[in-house]
N, C-alpha and C positions, 0 to 999 in steps of 0.2 A: 483854952483847951490845949492840953499837952499831946503831942502826937507820940504815939508808942507803937511797937511792933510785937507781935505773938506768933509763935510757931502755928502752921496751918492746922494740924491736928487739935490743938488747944482752941484756936480760932473758931473753928467749925463748931465745936461744942459750945463755946462761950456766946457767940453770937446770937443763937437760938434759945439762949437761957438769959437773955436781957442783961448780960454783964456789960455790954457796951451801950452808952447812951445814943451813940451814932457809930456807924461803921461803913467801911467800903467793900463791896464785893465786886470783883473785876470781871464780870459778865455783863453782857448786854444782848437783849433779844434782837431779833432780825425784825424790821419794821415793815417787811414787805406786805403784812397783813396785820391788822390791829389786834387779832386774836392771838398773834405770837407773842403779843406783850400781855394782854389782859389774862388770858388763861393760866399760864405757868406763874404768874405773880400774884393773882387775887383769888383764884378758886382754890378750895381746900388742897393741901399737899400732904405728904407723908413724913413723918418724923424718923428718925435713926431707927426706931423700932418697928416701923411699918405701919404705925397708926395714923389715921386720917387727923390733920391738924389744921387749924386755920392758919392763914398767911401764905399759901402757895409754896413756891420753891423757897422763898426766903423764910418761911415760918416765923413770920413777925406778929403772929397773933390776930391779923387783920380778919374780920368777919362780918360781912354785910349779905344777907340773904338776898335783898333786892338786887345787889350787883350780881351775885351768882346767878340769880334768874336771868338777868339781862345778857349776861355773857353766854350762859347755855342757849338761850333763845336766839341770838345772833348766830350761834354756831350751825344751827339747823335751819336758818331762813335762806332760802334760794334766791328769793326777789332781792337784787344788788341794792336798790333804793331803799327797800324796808329795812335791810341789814344795815346799811349806813346810819339810818335814823336809831337803831336800836343800839349800835356801837357808840353814836353820840350821846345817848342818854347814859349809857354805862360809863362813859368817860366823865360826863359831868358830875355823876355821883362820885366817882372815884377822886375827882379833883376836890369836891367838898371834904371827902374823909381825908385826903393826903396822907395816907398810910406809908407811901415810898415817895422819895423825891429823888429822881435820877439825875446826878450831877454830871455824868460822863456820857458822851456820845461816841460813837466810833463810825468810820466809813470803811467800805471794803472797796478797793481800787485796783483796777488791773491796767498795767501800762505796756505798750508794745512799741516796737518799731513801725514806721509807716509802711515797710514792705510786708508786714504781718496782717493777715486778715482772719476773722472769725473769732476775735477775743471776746468771751462772753463771760458775764457772773449770772448765773442764772436767778431765779427767784429766792432762792435760799442762799444767795451770795458764794456758790461754789464755782470755781474756776473749771471750765470745761476745755479739756485738750484736744478732744475729737474734731472739733470745727476748725482748728488752727491750720492755716495754710500759709505759704510764703512764695 
């Protein structure tokens, strides 16, 4: 495989038109909740013209109505244990289809001195300044 680069505007068009056999997109979801990964990547998304298209945010043509049903079902399930079970079923089905292979992972880290209190990354990994004290 030969590594090449392309201008972003062209790359954005080409990656959803199947020009590349594989490609990297430098964005990763927040894993604080499994739905943050499943819904944007696997439920139908919208193409550049605003039309509903399979493959979620990536527009990679992935389409599995059974997975869509499980993802939507877990979104409206209040019982934590039942929701966890449904998420597991969806993840098992997604692993069998393997439409996306995440190769990169990122961590959000906040570092402070020993005399600083209140350093917090909230559930969406936002750094909150208000609780900081020294």
